[in-house]
C-alpha positions as YAML, in Angstrom:
chain: A
units: angstrom
residues:
- id: 1
  name: UNK
  ca: [-0.03, 0.01, 0.00]
- id: 2
  name: UNK
  ca: [1.38, 3.31, -0.97]
- id: 3
  name: UNK
  ca: [1.75, 5.66, 2.00]
- id: 4
  name: UNK
  ca: [0.33, 8.99, 2.40]
- id: 5
  name: UNK
  ca: [3.70, 10.77, 2.27]
- id: 6
  name: UNK
  ca: [4.80, 8.99, -0.80]
- id: 7
  name: UNK
  ca: [1.48, 9.78, -2.44]
- id: 8
  name: UNK
  ca: [1.91, 13.49, -1.68]
- id: 9
  name: UNK
  ca: [5.53, 13.42, -3.24]
- id: 10
  name: UNK
  ca: [4.03, 11.71, -6.32]
- id: 11
  name: UNK
  ca: [1.43, 14.34, -6.62]
- id: 12
  name: UNK
  ca: [3.89, 17.06, -6.09]
- id: 13
  name: UNK
  ca: [5.98, 15.78, -8.88]
- id: 14
  name: UNK
  ca: [3.01, 15.53, -11.33]
- id: 15
  name: UNK
  ca: [1.93, 19.10, -10.40]
- id: 16
  name: UNK
  ca: [5.55, 20.34, -11.26]
- id: 17
  name: UNK
  ca: [5.69, 18.55, -14.40]
- id: 18
  name: UNK
  ca: [2.42, 19.89, -15.61]
- id: 19
  name: UNK
  ca: [3.64, 23.40, -14.75]
- id: 20
  name: UNK
  ca: [6.78, 22.80, -16.67]
- id: 21
  name: UNK
  ca: [4.79, 21.56, -19.62]
- id: 22
  name: UNK
  ca: [2.53, 24.69, -19.40]
- id: 23
  name: UNK
  ca: [5.67, 27.06, -19.30]
- id: 24
  name: UNK
  ca: [7.20, 25.26, -22.25]
- id: 25
  name: UNK
  ca: [4.23, 25.59, -24.42]
- id: 26
  name: UNK
  ca: [2.81, 29.12, -22.99]
- id: 27
  name: UNK
  ca: [-0.26, 27.68, -22.05]
- id: 28
  name: UNK
  ca: [-1.83, 28.14, -18.43]
- id: 29
  name: UNK
  ca: [-5.34, 28.28, -17.62]
- id: 30
  name: UNK
  ca: [-6.38, 31.20, -15.57]
- id: 31
  name: UNK
  ca: [-9.22, 32.46, -13.85]
- id: 32
  name: UNK
  ca: [-10.56, 35.34, -15.82]
- id: 33
  name: UNK
  ca: [-11.41, 37.64, -12.66]
- id: 34
  name: UNK
  ca: [-7.69, 37.18, -11.30]
- id: 35
  name: UNK
  ca: [-5.32, 37.17, -14.21]
- id: 36
  name: UNK
  ca: [-3.16, 40.09, -15.31]
- id: 37
  name: UNK
  ca: [-1.24, 40.67, -18.60]
- id: 38
  name: UNK
  ca: [1.66, 42.79, -18.62]
- id: 39
  name: UNK
  ca: [5.20, 43.46, -20.64]
- id: 40
  name: UNK
  ca: [8.44, 42.18, -19.36]
- id: 41
  name: UNK
  ca: [11.97, 42.02, -20.20]
- id: 42
  name: UNK
  ca: [13.02, 39.25, -17.90]
- id: 43
  name: UNK
  ca: [13.63, 36.87, -20.89]
- id: 44
  name: UNK
  ca: [16.26, 39.48, -22.22]
- id: 45
  name: UNK
  ca: [13.46, 40.73, -24.75]
- id: 46
  name: UNK
  ca: [10.30, 42.74, -24.47]
- id: 47
  name: UNK
  ca: [7.47, 39.99, -24.26]
- id: 48
  name: UNK
  ca: [3.73, 39.73, -23.31]
- id: 49
  name: UNK
  ca: [3.34, 37.70, -20.20]
- id: 50
  name: UNK
  ca: [0.13, 36.67, -18.06]
- id: 51
  name: UNK
  ca: [-0.09, 35.74, -14.53]
- id: 52
  name: UNK
  ca: [-2.56, 34.91, -11.89]
- id: 53
  name: UNK
  ca: [-2.82, 37.69, -9.23]
- id: 54
  name: UNK
  ca: [-3.15, 34.69, -6.46]
- id: 55
  name: UNK
  ca: [-0.31, 32.74, -7.38]
- id: 56
  name: UNK
  ca: [2.08, 35.27, -9.21]
- id: 57
  name: UNK
  ca: [3.00, 32.68, -11.78]
- id: 58
  name: UNK
  ca: [4.00, 34.30, -14.90]
- id: 59
  name: UNK
  ca: [3.75, 32.82, -18.41]
- id: 60
  name: UNK
  ca: [5.35, 33.99, -21.53]
- id: 61
  name: UNK
  ca: [2.91, 34.26, -24.37]
- id: 62
  name: UNK
  ca: [4.65, 35.66, -27.18]
- id: 63
  name: UNK
  ca: [8.30, 34.15, -27.07]
- id: 64
  name: UNK
  ca: [9.81, 35.74, -30.21]
- id: 65
  name: UNK
  ca: [12.55, 37.94, -30.93]
- id: 66
  name: UNK
  ca: [11.68, 41.39, -31.55]
- id: 67
  name: UNK
  ca: [9.57, 43.75, -29.19]
- id: 68
  name: UNK
  ca: [6.27, 42.70, -28.10]
- id: 69
  name: UNK
  ca: [4.65, 45.25, -25.94]
- id: 70
  name: UNK
  ca: [1.81, 47.82, -25.49]
- id: 71
  name: UNK
  ca: [-0.78, 45.06, -24.45]
- id: 72
  name: UNK
  ca: [-4.38, 45.19, -23.60]
- id: 73
  name: UNK
  ca: [-6.56, 42.20, -22.46]
- id: 74
  name: UNK
  ca: [-10.18, 41.74, -22.82]
- id: 75
  name: UNK
  ca: [-12.04, 38.51, -22.19]
- id: 76
  name: UNK
  ca: [-10.05, 35.69, -23.99]
- id: 77
  name: UNK
  ca: [-7.78, 37.88, -26.28]
- id: 78
  name: UNK
  ca: [-4.82, 40.16, -25.52]
- id: 79
  name: UNK
  ca: [-4.17, 42.67, -28.42]
- id: 80
  name: UNK
  ca: [-0.53, 43.77, -28.50]
- id: 81
  name: UNK
  ca: [1.89, 45.75, -30.68]
- id: 82
  name: UNK
  ca: [5.12, 43.83, -32.01]
- id: 83
  name: UNK
  ca: [8.09, 44.55, -34.12]
- id: 84
  name: UNK
  ca: [8.58, 40.94, -35.20]
- id: 85
  name: UNK
  ca: [8.19, 41.64, -38.79]
- id: 86
  name: UNK
  ca: [10.60, 44.79, -38.63]
- id: 87
  name: UNK
  ca: [7.89, 47.42, -38.06]
- id: 88
  name: UNK
  ca: [5.31, 47.92, -35.04]
- id: 89
  name: UNK
  ca: [2.05, 46.17, -36.07]
- id: 90
  name: UNK
  ca: [-0.98, 45.02, -34.11]
- id: 91
  name: UNK
  ca: [-1.70, 41.57, -33.24]
- id: 92
  name: UNK
  ca: [-3.97, 39.53, -30.97]
- id: 93
  name: UNK
  ca: [-3.06, 36.33, -29.17]
- id: 94
  name: UNK
  ca: [-5.27, 34.00, -26.93]
- id: 95
  name: UNK
  ca: [-4.93, 34.45, -23.26]
- id: 96
  name: UNK
  ca: [-4.03, 30.59, -23.25]
- id: 97
  name: UNK
  ca: [-1.27, 31.21, -25.72]
- id: 98
  name: UNK
  ca: [-1.07, 30.55, -29.55]
- id: 99
  name: UNK
  ca: [-3.75, 31.43, -32.21]
- id: 100
  name: UNK
  ca: [-1.51, 34.88, -33.06]
- id: 101
  name: UNK
  ca: [-3.49, 37.05, -35.61]
- id: 102
  name: UNK
  ca: [-1.72, 39.88, -37.36]
- id: 103
  name: UNK
  ca: [-4.29, 42.62, -38.03]
- id: 104
  name: UNK
  ca: [-2.45, 45.51, -39.59]
- id: 105
  name: UNK
  ca: [0.29, 45.57, -42.01]
- id: 106
  name: UNK
  ca: [1.79, 49.02, -42.79]
- id: 107
  name: UNK
  ca: [5.16, 50.69, -43.58]
- id: 108
  name: UNK
  ca: [4.46, 53.22, -40.52]
- id: 109
  name: UNK
  ca: [4.04, 52.56, -36.90]
- id: 110
  name: UNK
  ca: [0.64, 51.01, -35.34]
- id: 111
  name: UNK
  ca: [0.75, 50.56, -31.69]
- id: 112
  name: UNK
  ca: [-1.22, 51.04, -28.31]
- id: 113
  name: UNK
  ca: [-4.01, 48.60, -29.20]
- id: 114
  name: UNK
  ca: [-6.95, 48.05, -26.71]
- id: 115
  name: UNK
  ca: [-9.85, 45.58, -27.13]
- id: 116
  name: UNK
  ca: [-13.75, 46.83, -26.23]
- id: 117
  name: UNK
  ca: [-15.27, 44.78, -23.53]
- id: 118
  name: UNK
  ca: [-17.13, 42.66, -25.83]
- id: 119
  name: UNK
  ca: [-14.29, 42.10, -27.97]
- id: 120
  name: UNK
  ca: [-15.52, 43.12, -31.04]
- id: 121
  name: UNK
  ca: [-13.57, 46.44, -31.63]
- id: 122
  name: UNK
  ca: [-9.92, 47.65, -31.26]
- id: 123
  name: UNK
  ca: [-8.52, 51.04, -30.97]
- id: 124
  name: UNK
  ca: [-5.16, 51.98, -31.34]
- id: 125
  name: UNK
  ca: [-2.82, 54.68, -32.59]
- id: 126
  name: UNK
  ca: [-0.90, 55.11, -35.61]
- id: 127
  name: UNK
  ca: [1.07, 57.90, -37.45]
- id: 128
  name: UNK
  ca: [0.28, 56.34, -40.92]
- id: 129
  name: UNK
  ca: [-1.09, 59.83, -42.04]
- id: 130
  name: UNK
  ca: [2.08, 61.64, -40.67]
- id: 131
  name: UNK
  ca: [0.74, 62.40, -37.09]
- id: 132
  name: UNK
  ca: [-0.27, 60.13, -34.12]
- id: 133
  name: UNK
  ca: [-4.04, 59.66, -34.19]
- id: 134
  name: UNK
  ca: [-6.58, 57.21, -32.72]
- id: 135
  name: UNK
  ca: [-7.90, 54.86, -35.06]
- id: 136
  name: UNK
  ca: [-10.43, 52.09, -34.41]
- id: 137
  name: UNK
  ca: [-11.14, 48.69, -36.27]
- id: 138
  name: UNK
  ca: [-13.02, 45.55, -36.00]
- id: 139
  name: UNK
  ca: [-11.22, 42.76, -34.19]
- id: 140
  name: UNK
  ca: [-10.50, 40.86, -37.17]
- id: 141
  name: UNK
  ca: [-8.67, 43.74, -38.59]
- id: 142
  name: UNK
  ca: [-11.12, 44.97, -41.15]
- id: 143
  name: UNK
  ca: [-12.71, 48.55, -41.17]
- id: 144
  name: UNK
  ca: [-9.76, 50.39, -40.34]
- id: 145
  name: UNK
  ca: [-10.64, 54.33, -39.67]
- id: 146
  name: UNK
  ca: [-9.29, 57.32, -38.10]
- id: 147
  name: UNK
  ca: [-11.33, 59.01, -35.42]
- id: 148
  name: UNK
  ca: [-9.22, 61.72, -34.13]
- id: 149
  name: UNK
  ca: [-7.49, 64.55, -36.24]
- id: 150
  name: UNK
  ca: [-4.88, 66.15, -34.45]
- id: 151
  name: UNK
  ca: [-1.35, 67.65, -35.49]
- id: 152
  name: UNK
  ca: [-0.10, 66.83, -32.00]
- id: 153
  name: UNK
  ca: [-0.01, 63.33, -30.54]
- id: 154
  name: UNK
  ca: [-3.13, 61.41, -29.44]
- id: 155
  name: UNK
  ca: [-2.19, 58.26, -27.61]
- id: 156
  name: UNK
  ca: [-3.37, 55.58, -25.16]
- id: 157
  name: UNK
  ca: [-6.97, 54.89, -26.03]
- id: 158
  name: UNK
  ca: [-9.18, 52.92, -23.67]
- id: 159
  name: UNK
  ca: [-12.87, 51.87, -24.20]
- id: 160
  name: UNK
  ca: [-15.58, 52.29, -21.79]
- id: 161
  name: UNK
  ca: [-17.21, 49.27, -20.68]
- id: 162
  name: UNK
  ca: [-20.20, 49.58, -22.75]
- id: 163
  name: UNK
  ca: [-18.27, 50.72, -25.87]
- id: 164
  name: UNK
  ca: [-19.92, 54.03, -26.25]
- id: 165
  name: UNK
  ca: [-16.97, 56.32, -25.42]
- id: 166
  name: UNK
  ca: [-13.13, 56.32, -25.90]
- id: 167
  name: UNK
  ca: [-10.73, 57.86, -23.53]
- id: 168
  name: UNK
  ca: [-7.13, 58.84, -24.80]
- id: 169
  name: UNK
  ca: [-4.45, 61.09, -23.95]
- id: 170
  name: UNK
  ca: [-3.63, 64.10, -26.30]
- id: 171
  name: UNK
  ca: [-0.91, 67.02, -26.38]
- id: 172
  name: UNK
  ca: [-3.47, 69.00, -28.68]
- id: 173
  name: UNK
  ca: [-3.49, 71.73, -25.95]
- id: 174
  name: UNK
  ca: [0.34, 72.05, -25.58]
- id: 175
  name: UNK
  ca: [0.29, 69.50, -22.57]
- id: 176
  name: UNK
  ca: [-0.72, 65.89, -22.00]
- id: 177
  name: UNK
  ca: [-4.41, 65.82, -21.14]
- id: 178
  name: UNK
  ca: [-7.17, 63.17, -21.09]
- id: 179
  name: UNK
  ca: [-10.06, 63.29, -23.40]
- id: 180
  name: UNK
  ca: [-13.12, 61.21, -24.32]
- id: 181
  name: UNK
  ca: [-14.92, 60.93, -27.72]
- id: 182
  name: UNK
  ca: [-17.56, 58.70, -29.25]
- id: 183
  name: UNK
  ca: [-16.15, 55.90, -31.11]
- id: 184
  name: UNK
  ca: [-16.76, 57.78, -34.36]
- id: 185
  name: UNK
  ca: [-14.54, 60.70, -33.18]
- id: 186
  name: UNK
  ca: [-17.58, 63.01, -32.34]
- id: 187
  name: UNK
  ca: [-18.40, 64.61, -29.20]
- id: 188
  name: UNK
  ca: [-14.92, 65.37, -28.04]
- id: 189
  name: UNK
  ca: [-14.53, 66.24, -24.33]
- id: 190
  name: UNK
  ca: [-11.80, 67.46, -22.04]
- id: 191
  name: UNK
  ca: [-11.80, 65.88, -18.77]
- id: 192
  name: UNK
  ca: [-8.71, 67.30, -17.12]
- id: 193
  name: UNK
  ca: [-7.65, 70.84, -16.58]
- id: 194
  name: UNK
  ca: [-5.38, 72.65, -19.14]
- id: 195
  name: UNK
  ca: [-2.51, 73.18, -16.76]
- id: 196
  name: UNK
  ca: [1.20, 72.37, -16.80]
- id: 197
  name: UNK
  ca: [0.60, 69.25, -15.08]
- id: 198
  name: UNK
  ca: [0.38, 66.00, -17.25]
- id: 199
  name: UNK
  ca: [-2.21, 63.54, -17.19]
- id: 200
  name: UNK
  ca: [-1.67, 60.01, -18.71]
- id: 201
  name: UNK
  ca: [-2.48, 56.38, -18.66]
- id: 202
  name: UNK
  ca: [-6.37, 56.55, -18.36]
- id: 203
  name: UNK
  ca: [-8.29, 53.31, -17.36]
- id: 204
  name: UNK
  ca: [-12.05, 52.74, -17.32]
- id: 205
  name: UNK
  ca: [-13.62, 50.99, -14.34]
- id: 206
  name: UNK
  ca: [-15.65, 48.02, -15.08]
- id: 207
  name: UNK
  ca: [-19.00, 49.83, -14.10]
- id: 208
  name: UNK
  ca: [-18.06, 52.80, -16.25]
- id: 209
  name: UNK
  ca: [-18.40, 55.49, -13.44]
- id: 210
  name: UNK
  ca: [-14.60, 55.92, -12.77]
- id: 211
  name: UNK
  ca: [-11.44, 56.51, -14.71]
- id: 212
  name: UNK
  ca: [-8.00, 55.67, -13.05]
- id: 213
  name: UNK
  ca: [-4.90, 57.72, -14.47]
- id: 214
  name: UNK
  ca: [-1.49, 58.76, -13.63]
- id: 215
  name: UNK
  ca: [-0.63, 62.55, -13.12]
- id: 216
  name: UNK
  ca: [2.15, 64.62, -11.71]
- id: 217
  name: UNK
  ca: [-0.45, 67.18, -10.67]
- id: 218
  name: UNK
  ca: [0.83, 67.52, -7.11]
- id: 219
  name: UNK
  ca: [4.66, 67.87, -7.96]
- id: 220
  name: UNK
  ca: [6.90, 66.34, -10.68]
- id: 221
  name: UNK
  ca: [6.38, 62.62, -9.69]
- id: 222
  name: UNK
  ca: [3.55, 60.44, -11.24]
- id: 223
  name: UNK
  ca: [1.18, 58.76, -9.02]
- id: 224
  name: UNK
  ca: [-2.12, 57.11, -9.43]
- id: 225
  name: UNK
  ca: [-5.55, 58.90, -9.06]
- id: 226
  name: UNK
  ca: [-9.11, 58.35, -9.93]
- id: 227
  name: UNK
  ca: [-11.73, 60.50, -11.09]
- id: 228
  name: UNK
  ca: [-15.60, 60.37, -12.14]
- id: 229
  name: UNK
  ca: [-16.09, 59.62, -15.93]
- id: 230
  name: UNK
  ca: [-17.07, 63.15, -16.51]
- id: 231
  name: UNK
  ca: [-13.68, 64.62, -15.03]
- id: 232
  name: UNK
  ca: [-14.84, 65.50, -11.42]
- id: 233
  name: UNK
  ca: [-13.92, 64.22, -8.09]
- id: 234
  name: UNK
  ca: [-10.37, 63.69, -8.59]
- id: 235
  name: UNK
  ca: [-8.87, 61.33, -5.71]
- id: 236
  name: UNK
  ca: [-5.13, 60.59, -5.18]
- id: 237
  name: UNK
  ca: [-4.65, 56.98, -4.39]
- id: 238
  name: UNK
  ca: [-0.72, 56.49, -4.22]
- id: 239
  name: UNK
  ca: [1.93, 58.77, -2.53]
- id: 240
  name: UNK
  ca: [5.54, 57.55, -3.05]
- id: 241
  name: UNK
  ca: [8.74, 58.99, -4.17]
- id: 242
  name: UNK
  ca: [9.00, 56.40, -6.93]
- id: 243
  name: UNK
  ca: [6.95, 56.67, -10.19]
- id: 244
  name: UNK
  ca: [3.50, 55.07, -9.99]
- id: 245
  name: UNK
  ca: [1.67, 54.56, -13.33]
- id: 246
  name: UNK
  ca: [-0.32, 52.44, -15.82]
- id: 247
  name: UNK
  ca: [-3.14, 51.80, -13.70]
- id: 248
  name: UNK
  ca: [-5.79, 49.10, -14.75]
- id: 249
  name: UNK
  ca: [-8.71, 47.68, -13.09]
- id: 250
  name: UNK
  ca: [-9.30, 44.14, -12.33]
- id: 251
  name: UNK
  ca: [-12.61, 42.87, -13.99]
- id: 252
  name: UNK
  ca: [-14.55, 42.65, -10.85]
- id: 253
  name: UNK
  ca: [-13.49, 46.35, -10.03]
- id: 254
  name: UNK
  ca: [-12.21, 45.51, -6.67]
- id: 255
  name: UNK
  ca: [-8.54, 46.05, -7.40]
- id: 256
  name: UNK
  ca: [-6.34, 48.70, -9.26]
- id: 257
  name: UNK
  ca: [-3.29, 46.93, -10.88]
- id: 258
  name: UNK
  ca: [-0.30, 49.40, -11.78]
- id: 259
  name: UNK
  ca: [3.17, 49.80, -12.43]
- id: 260
  name: UNK
  ca: [5.66, 51.07, -9.95]
- id: 261
  name: UNK
  ca: [9.47, 51.73, -9.30]
- id: 262
  name: UNK
  ca: [9.07, 51.99, -5.45]
- id: 263
  name: UNK
  ca: [11.24, 48.89, -4.98]
- id: 264
  name: UNK
  ca: [14.06, 50.32, -7.35]
- id: 265
  name: UNK
  ca: [12.87, 48.38, -10.67]
- id: 266
  name: UNK
  ca: [9.62, 48.69, -12.48]
- id: 267
  name: UNK
  ca: [7.27, 45.89, -11.18]
- id: 268
  name: UNK
  ca: [3.42, 45.19, -11.14]
- id: 269
  name: UNK
  ca: [1.49, 46.07, -7.87]
- id: 270
  name: UNK
  ca: [-2.19, 45.84, -6.86]
- id: 271
  name: UNK
  ca: [-4.06, 48.01, -4.34]
- id: 272
  name: UNK
  ca: [-7.70, 48.22, -3.54]
- id: 273
  name: UNK
  ca: [-10.05, 50.93, -4.61]
- id: 274
  name: UNK
  ca: [-9.18, 53.40, -2.09]
- id: 275
  name: UNK
  ca: [-5.27, 52.86, -2.43]
- id: 276
  name: UNK
  ca: [-4.70, 50.71, 0.30]
- id: 277
  name: UNK
  ca: [-3.85, 46.88, 0.67]
- id: 278
  name: UNK
  ca: [-1.05, 47.45, -1.79]
- id: 279
  name: UNK
  ca: [0.70, 44.09, -2.75]
- id: 280
  name: UNK
  ca: [3.58, 43.53, -5.04]
- id: 281
  name: UNK
  ca: [2.83, 41.02, -7.69]
- id: 282
  name: UNK
  ca: [5.94, 40.43, -9.72]
- id: 283
  name: UNK
  ca: [9.60, 39.96, -8.52]
- id: 284
  name: UNK
  ca: [12.16, 39.88, -11.28]
- id: 285
  name: UNK
  ca: [15.35, 41.73, -12.24]
- id: 286
  name: UNK
  ca: [13.72, 42.67, -15.57]
- id: 287
  name: UNK
  ca: [11.02, 45.33, -16.20]
- id: 288
  name: UNK
  ca: [7.53, 44.53, -15.62]
- id: 289
  name: UNK
  ca: [5.18, 47.30, -17.17]
- id: 290
  name: UNK
  ca: [1.92, 48.05, -18.68]
- id: 291
  name: UNK
  ca: [-0.35, 45.77, -16.75]
- id: 292
  name: UNK
  ca: [-4.09, 45.11, -18.07]
...
């Protein structure tokens, strides 16, 4: 009869082997409410990873030479930009690894992709017509169309949960500010004050009522803030001498995931909606950035 101790050892070996196999092929099953996608240089090259917030186990999804970055997750797909063909283009990949689809093919740069909550549309930025502007396309790459028309940079688009608005960052007023617009580019609204302070990295909460962002509005250091979706009620969540930026909400809205340099190296952290219970999620000498 097999002893309980020997059985435990065998189970440990089996589980370890399964994890190694999953890492080798880049496929691990995650609970959708607890996983976070991010970009990391831990393999020596920038790649897109995914990790479960509970276990912290990271899995490399892209695993190719060349820059893979600017990722954003929605449901079972991750949109990202990659220079694997020599020029930054937009791709999507399954959250389980594999099924990579190239969506754009231009001689200029396409980057900052973000999937709508229903997975049907992708917003991105491109300089294909000379200036950086926001574009929208269907999730299969069809129907590509420009929705902003600025001679200054428009960057970092993000969908509202119901898909009726896009928030993005723009330099059109001479400083980085956050705007929203309809998906066709109409009804443009400026949410942040036109001051010398910078407002970047917008992220919509799952209920659509709140936008998290990073700003140096209280000094020259970027911290994480929230505001109502109409630009009011700005609340500071972090206060640290190091950079805090790139906020993103968990799918249940209970957590804000963000990038911070507070331990001397860019890593991924999470905190609750009030800025409390800050927990470090990644531990590596490489740069872990851009969580979603």
